[in-house]
C-alpha positions as CSV (number, residue, x, y, z in Angstrom):
1,M,-10.9,-9.5,9.4
2,I,-13.1,-6.7,10.9
3,C,-12.2,-3.4,12.1
4,K,-15.2,-2.9,14.3
5,R,-14.6,0.6,15.9
6,I,-12.0,3.1,15.0
7,T,-11.8,6.4,17.0
8,Y,-9.9,9.8,15.7
9,E,-8.7,12.5,18.2
10,N,-6.7,15.9,16.5
11,F,-6.6,13.6,13.9
12,R,-6.3,16.2,10.6
13,N,-10.2,17.8,10.7
14,I,-11.7,14.6,12.8
15,K,-11.5,16.5,16.6
16,E,-12.6,13.8,18.4
17,Q,-14.9,11.1,17.0
18,T,-15.4,6.6,17.0
19,L,-16.6,5.5,14.1
20,E,-19.0,1.9,15.0
21,L,-18.4,0.1,11.9
22,S,-20.6,-2.7,10.2
23,P,-18.9,-5.9,9.2
24,E,-20.2,-5.8,6.1
25,V,-20.1,-2.1,3.7
26,N,-20.1,0.7,5.3
27,V,-20.3,4.1,3.6
28,L,-18.8,7.9,4.6
29,Y,-20.2,10.2,2.2
30,G,-20.7,13.6,2.0
31,D,-18.8,16.5,0.2
32,N,-15.3,17.3,-0.9
33,A,-12.9,19.1,1.6
34,E,-15.9,17.2,4.8
35,G,-13.2,14.2,6.3
36,K,-14.5,11.4,4.6
37,T,-10.6,10.3,3.0
38,N,-8.9,11.3,6.7
39,A,-11.8,8.7,8.1
40,L,-10.3,6.0,5.8
41,E,-6.4,7.0,6.2
42,G,-6.8,6.6,10.1
43,I,-7.9,3.3,9.3
44,C,-4.8,2.3,7.0
45,V,-2.7,4.0,9.1
46,F,-2.5,1.0,11.2
47,A,-2.2,-1.5,8.6
48,T,0.6,-0.1,6.4
49,G,2.7,1.9,9.0
50,K,2.4,5.5,7.2
51,T,-0.4,8.1,5.2
52,F,-1.1,6.5,1.9
53,R,-1.0,10.5,1.1
54,Q,2.2,13.1,0.6
55,G,3.5,13.8,3.9
56,N,4.5,12.5,7.0
57,D,3.3,12.1,10.5
58,R,3.2,16.1,11.4
59,D,0.5,16.8,9.0
60,L,-1.4,14.1,10.4
61,I,-1.7,16.3,13.7
62,S,-4.0,18.6,13.5
63,F,-3.4,22.2,13.1
64,D,-4.0,23.9,16.5
65,S,-2.7,20.6,18.7
66,E,0.1,18.9,19.7
67,V,-1.5,15.4,20.1
68,C,-2.8,13.2,18.3
69,R,-4.7,9.9,18.9
70,L,-5.9,6.3,17.0
71,K,-7.3,3.6,18.7
72,N,-8.2,0.7,16.2
73,T,-10.4,-2.5,17.6
74,F,-10.4,-4.8,15.3
75,V,-10.7,-8.4,15.4
76,D,-9.0,-11.3,13.0
77,K,-9.7,-15.1,12.4
78,N,-8.5,-15.2,16.8
79,R,-9.6,-13.2,19.0
80,E,-10.4,-9.1,19.5
81,Q,-7.6,-7.1,19.6
82,E,-7.0,-3.3,19.4
83,M,-4.3,-1.0,18.5
84,E,-3.1,2.2,19.4
85,I,-0.7,5.4,17.9
86,K,-0.5,8.6,19.6
87,L,1.5,10.8,17.2
88,V,3.5,14.2,19.2
89,R,4.3,17.5,17.2
90,G,8.0,17.4,17.2
91,S,8.7,13.9,19.3
92,R,8.7,9.8,17.6
93,R,5.2,8.2,17.6
94,S,3.9,5.9,20.2
95,V,2.5,2.8,19.2
96,T,1.1,-0.6,21.0
97,R,-0.8,-3.3,20.3
98,N,-3.3,-4.9,23.4
99,G,-1.3,-2.2,25.9
100,V,2.0,-3.5,24.8
101,P,4.5,-1.1,23.1
102,V,6.0,-1.4,19.7
103,R,9.1,-0.2,19.5
104,R,9.5,-0.4,14.8
105,T,7.1,0.0,11.9
106,A,7.8,-3.3,10.8
107,D,6.5,-4.6,14.3
108,M,3.2,-3.4,14.2
109,L,2.4,-4.5,10.1
110,G,0.8,-8.0,9.9
111,Y,-1.5,-7.5,12.7
112,F,-4.4,-5.5,10.6
113,R,-4.2,-6.0,7.3
114,A,-6.1,-3.6,4.8
115,V,-6.2,-3.1,1.0
116,L,-6.5,0.6,-0.6
117,F,-8.2,1.3,-3.5
118,C,-8.4,5.2,-4.4
119,P,-7.9,7.1,-8.1
120,E,-4.1,7.3,-7.8
121,H,-4.3,3.5,-8.0
122,L,-6.0,3.7,-11.5
123,S,-2.7,5.1,-12.2
124,I,-0.6,1.5,-11.7
125,V,-0.7,0.3,-14.8
126,K,0.1,3.8,-17.5
127,D,2.5,5.7,-15.2
128,G,5.7,4.5,-14.4
129,P,7.9,2.0,-12.4
130,A,7.6,3.3,-9.0
131,E,4.3,3.4,-9.0
132,R,4.1,-0.3,-9.5
133,R,7.2,-0.6,-7.1
134,S,5.0,0.9,-4.5
135,F,2.0,-1.0,-5.1
136,L,4.1,-4.1,-4.4
137,D,6.0,-3.1,-1.8
138,A,3.2,-1.8,0.2
139,A,1.2,-5.2,-0.2
140,I,4.0,-7.5,0.4
141,S,4.5,-5.4,3.6
142,Q,1.3,-6.1,5.1
143,L,1.9,-9.9,5.1
144,K,5.4,-10.6,5.8
145,P,6.9,-7.5,7.9
146,F,10.5,-8.5,7.6
147,Y,10.1,-7.7,3.6
148,L,10.0,-3.5,5.5
149,T,12.6,-4.2,7.1
150,S,15.1,-5.2,4.6
151,L,13.8,-2.0,2.0
152,Q,14.3,-0.4,4.7
153,K,18.2,-1.8,4.8
154,Y,19.0,-1.7,1.5
155,F,17.8,2.1,1.2
156,E,19.7,3.2,3.9
157,A,22.6,1.4,2.3
158,L,22.1,2.7,-1.0
159,E,22.1,6.2,0.6
160,Q,25.8,5.8,1.9
161,R,26.9,4.2,-1.5
162,N,25.8,7.3,-3.8
163,R,27.3,9.4,-1.2
164,L,30.8,7.8,-2.0
165,I,29.7,7.7,-5.5
166,R,29.3,11.5,-5.4
167,E,31.9,12.8,-3.4
168,Y,34.5,10.4,-5.5
169,E,36.6,12.7,-6.4
170,E,37.0,14.8,-3.2
171,N,37.4,11.3,-1.6
172,R,38.6,8.3,-3.4
173,S,40.0,7.2,-0.4
174,A,36.8,6.8,1.0
175,F,35.2,5.1,-2.0
176,D,38.0,2.5,-2.0
177,S,37.1,1.5,1.9
178,T,34.2,0.7,2.3
179,V,32.4,1.0,-1.5
180,D,32.4,-2.3,-1.4
181,L,31.0,-3.0,2.7
182,W,27.8,-1.1,1.2
183,S,27.0,-3.0,-1.6
184,G,27.2,-6.4,0.2
185,I,24.8,-5.1,2.4
186,M,22.4,-3.9,-0.8
187,A,23.4,-7.5,-2.7
188,R,22.0,-9.4,0.4
189,E,18.4,-7.0,0.5
190,A,18.1,-6.7,-2.6
191,A,18.3,-11.6,-3.4
192,L,15.7,-11.4,-0.7
193,I,13.9,-8.1,-2.3
194,S,13.8,-9.7,-5.4
195,K,12.5,-13.2,-4.1
196,E,10.1,-11.9,-2.4
197,R,8.6,-9.6,-5.5
198,A,8.9,-12.2,-7.9
199,E,7.2,-14.8,-5.8
200,Y,4.4,-12.3,-5.6
201,I,3.9,-11.2,-9.0
202,K,3.4,-15.2,-9.7
203,R,0.8,-15.7,-7.2
204,L,-0.7,-11.4,-8.5
205,D,0.0,-12.8,-12.1
206,V,-2.8,-16.0,-11.8
207,K,-5.2,-13.9,-9.4
208,V,-5.5,-11.0,-12.2
209,G,-6.0,-13.4,-15.0
210,E,-8.9,-15.0,-13.3
211,F,-10.9,-11.5,-12.2
212,F,-9.8,-10.1,-15.9
213,S,-11.6,-13.3,-17.2
214,D,-14.3,-12.8,-15.3
215,M,-14.5,-9.6,-15.6
216,T,-14.6,-10.2,-19.7
217,K,-16.1,-13.4,-20.0
218,G,-12.9,-15.0,-21.3
219,E,-12.1,-12.7,-24.4
220,E,-8.7,-11.5,-22.8
221,K,-5.9,-12.4,-21.2
222,T,-3.6,-11.1,-18.7
223,S,0.2,-11.9,-17.9
224,I,2.5,-10.2,-15.0
225,E,6.2,-11.2,-15.4
226,Y,9.0,-9.7,-13.1
227,H,12.3,-10.5,-14.4
228,G,14.5,-8.8,-11.7
229,E,15.4,-11.9,-9.1
230,K,19.3,-12.5,-8.7
231,T,21.0,-14.4,-6.0
232,E,23.1,-12.4,-3.4
233,D,26.3,-13.8,-5.5
234,E,24.6,-11.6,-8.8
235,F,23.8,-8.6,-6.9
236,V,27.3,-8.9,-5.6
237,R,28.4,-9.0,-9.6
238,L,26.2,-5.7,-10.9
239,F,27.2,-3.8,-8.2
240,S,31.2,-3.9,-8.9
241,E,31.4,-3.9,-12.9
242,D,29.9,-0.6,-13.4
243,L,31.4,1.4,-11.3
244,E,33.1,3.9,-13.5
245,R,30.2,4.4,-15.4
246,E,28.0,5.1,-12.2
247,V,30.8,7.3,-10.9
248,A,30.3,9.4,-13.9
249,A,26.6,9.3,-13.3
250,G,26.9,10.3,-10.1
251,T,24.5,7.4,-8.5
252,T,23.6,3.7,-8.4
253,L,23.2,2.6,-11.9
254,H,21.5,-0.8,-11.0
255,G,19.2,-2.6,-8.3
256,V,16.1,-3.0,-6.8
257,Q,15.4,0.4,-7.0
258,K,15.3,-0.1,-10.8
259,D,12.5,-2.9,-11.2
260,D,9.6,-3.1,-12.7
261,F,7.5,-5.9,-13.8
262,L,5.3,-6.2,-17.1
263,I,1.4,-6.2,-17.3
264,T,0.4,-7.6,-21.1
265,L,-3.1,-7.8,-22.1
266,N,-3.4,-9.9,-25.5
267,G,0.5,-10.2,-25.9
268,R,0.5,-6.4,-26.1
269,E,2.5,-3.7,-23.1
270,A,-0.6,-2.9,-21.1
271,R,1.1,0.6,-20.6
272,V,1.5,1.4,-23.8
273,Y,-1.6,-0.6,-25.9
274,C,-4.6,-0.8,-23.8
275,S,-7.2,1.9,-23.9
276,Q,-7.9,3.7,-20.6
277,G,-11.3,1.1,-19.7
278,Q,-8.8,-1.4,-19.7
279,Q,-5.8,0.2,-17.8
280,R,-8.7,0.5,-15.2
281,S,-10.1,-2.8,-15.6
282,L,-6.5,-4.0,-15.1
283,A,-5.7,-2.6,-12.1
284,L,-9.1,-3.3,-10.7
285,A,-7.8,-6.8,-11.7
286,M,-4.7,-6.5,-9.5
287,K,-6.2,-5.1,-6.3
288,M,-8.9,-7.2,-5.6
289,G,-6.0,-9.9,-6.7
290,E,-4.2,-8.6,-3.8
291,G,-6.9,-8.9,-0.8
292,E,-6.9,-12.2,-2.3
293,I,-3.8,-13.5,-2.3
294,S,-3.8,-11.6,1.5
295,R,-6.6,-14.3,2.7
296,E,-4.4,-17.4,1.1
297,I,-1.7,-16.4,3.0
298,S,-2.7,-15.0,6.0
299,L,-6.5,-17.0,5.8
300,D,-8.8,-14.3,6.5
301,Y,-9.9,-11.1,4.5
302,P,-7.9,-7.5,4.9
303,V,-10.3,-4.7,5.6
304,F,-11.1,-3.0,2.1
305,L,-11.0,0.6,1.8
306,L,-12.3,2.1,-1.3
307,D,-11.8,5.7,-1.7
308,D,-14.0,7.9,-3.5
309,I,-13.4,4.8,-6.3
310,F,-16.8,4.4,-7.9
311,S,-16.6,8.5,-8.9
312,E,-13.8,6.9,-11.3
313,L,-15.0,4.0,-12.7
314,D,-18.5,3.2,-14.9
315,D,-21.5,1.1,-14.3
316,K,-20.4,-1.7,-15.5
317,R,-16.9,-1.5,-13.3
318,K,-19.1,-0.4,-10.4
319,N,-21.1,-3.5,-10.9
320,Y,-18.2,-5.8,-10.9
321,L,-16.6,-3.7,-7.6
322,L,-19.6,-4.5,-5.8
323,N,-20.0,-7.9,-6.9
324,G,-16.0,-8.6,-5.6
325,I,-16.2,-7.4,-2.3
326,K,-19.6,-9.5,-1.0
327,G,-19.0,-11.1,2.3
328,K,-16.3,-9.1,3.2
329,Q,-16.0,-5.8,5.2
330,V,-15.7,-2.7,2.9
331,V,-15.1,1.2,4.1
332,I,-16.2,3.6,0.8
333,T,-16.1,7.3,0.6
334,S,-18.5,8.6,-1.9
335,C,-19.6,11.9,-2.5
336,E,-23.3,10.9,-3.4
337,R,-24.8,7.9,-1.3
338,I,-24.9,4.8,-2.4
339,D,-27.9,2.7,-4.5
340,P,-30.4,2.1,-1.9
341,G,-30.3,-1.6,-3.2
342,V,-26.6,-2.2,-1.5
343,R,-26.6,-4.0,2.1
344,A,-24.9,-1.1,3.5
345,A,-24.3,0.9,6.7
346,V,-24.3,4.6,5.8
347,F,-22.4,7.8,7.4
348,R,-22.9,11.1,6.8
349,V,-19.8,13.2,6.7
350,S,-19.2,16.9,7.9
351,K,-16.1,18.9,9.1
352,G,-14.7,16.1,10.7
353,S,-17.6,15.3,12.1
354,Y,-19.8,11.2,11.2
355,T,-23.5,10.7,11.5
356,P,-24.9,6.9,11.5
357,I,-28.4,7.5,8.9
358,R,-28.6,3.9,8.1
359,E,-27.4,0.8,9.6
360,V,-27.4,-2.7,8.1
C-alpha cells in the first residue's frame, strides 16, 4: 500500500498543502510545533477514522476556519483509490471513497491501512492495561472493521448497564426489567471481541518472538498471552453472578473493558522486571509485528508512520528499525535531518508548510 498524495486544507496549522510522497522513505524534518506530527495525523485519520492525539474532529479544524478537508490518493494491491474527509465546525463529518459517500466510521476502515509508532507507544509495555487494549483495538479494527462496530455496540450497552447500576436505589424496577437486556447485548459482543483479541494475540506472540530473537541474536525469549476469551454463555453468567457487588461498587466489574494481555521476557513479566531498554525493544517489536500481521491478512504492507521516534531510541534500535522498514513506504518525522546515507525523500517543515529538498 502506497500513499501517493495527501492534501490538507485548514487542518491544524496547515492552511493548504499537498504532499507528494515517495513510495519508499519520506522524512519530514523541522523544529517542534511546526507541523510535522500534524502531517502524520492527517494520514493516520484515513486508517483509523480518528485522531491519535487528544481531542475530536473540531480540534482538527484550523482556529480561524469553519471547514477542513483532507484528501488521500493511495494505491493498494489492486488499484488507485481516493478518500476525502470534510469536517465542518458544529456539524458531522462527511467521508467519500472514490466519490461515494461513506456513512459510518467502521465503513471507511480497511481500505487504507497504516501502522503508527510514536513516543507514547513506548509505554505500551510498562503502562496500564488501557494502553495495551487501545493498541490491540486499533490494530484489529483496521483489518476487521466489524470489530469496531462490535466495540461500539458493547460500550453503548455498557453505558446503559452502568447507568442502571448507579440508579439502582432510585429506580429498582427499571434495573430489574432491563439489566438482562443490556447484559445480553454485552455478552454477545464480548464473545466476538474476545475471540478476535485472542486470535490477534496468537499471531502477535509469534511475530514479536521472531523480531525480538533477531534483535538479541536469540539470547532472549518473549511470550504474549491473553486469557480473556469466553463464549457468549460464559459472559452471560459473568454478568449475572456479581450484581450485588456491582451495585455496591456503582459500576460493571467484568467484561472486555477490563482486559489485559501478559507480556513476558525470559519468563518474567516485562512490565515489572524489564529494563527501560528491553521495554522499548518489546514495544518496537510489537509495532513491527503489527505491520507484518497486516501484510499477512491483507496481502499488502501498510504505510508506516514514525512520529519523532528516533529521538527516543538508541543507535542499535534505530538501525534495527531502519533495516526492518526497507521495502515499505515510511513517513518519518524528526527534528534533525536523517543520515545522508539513508535513501529518502526529505521535506523541510516550517509553519505548516512542506518544502521538498531531496528526492529519492
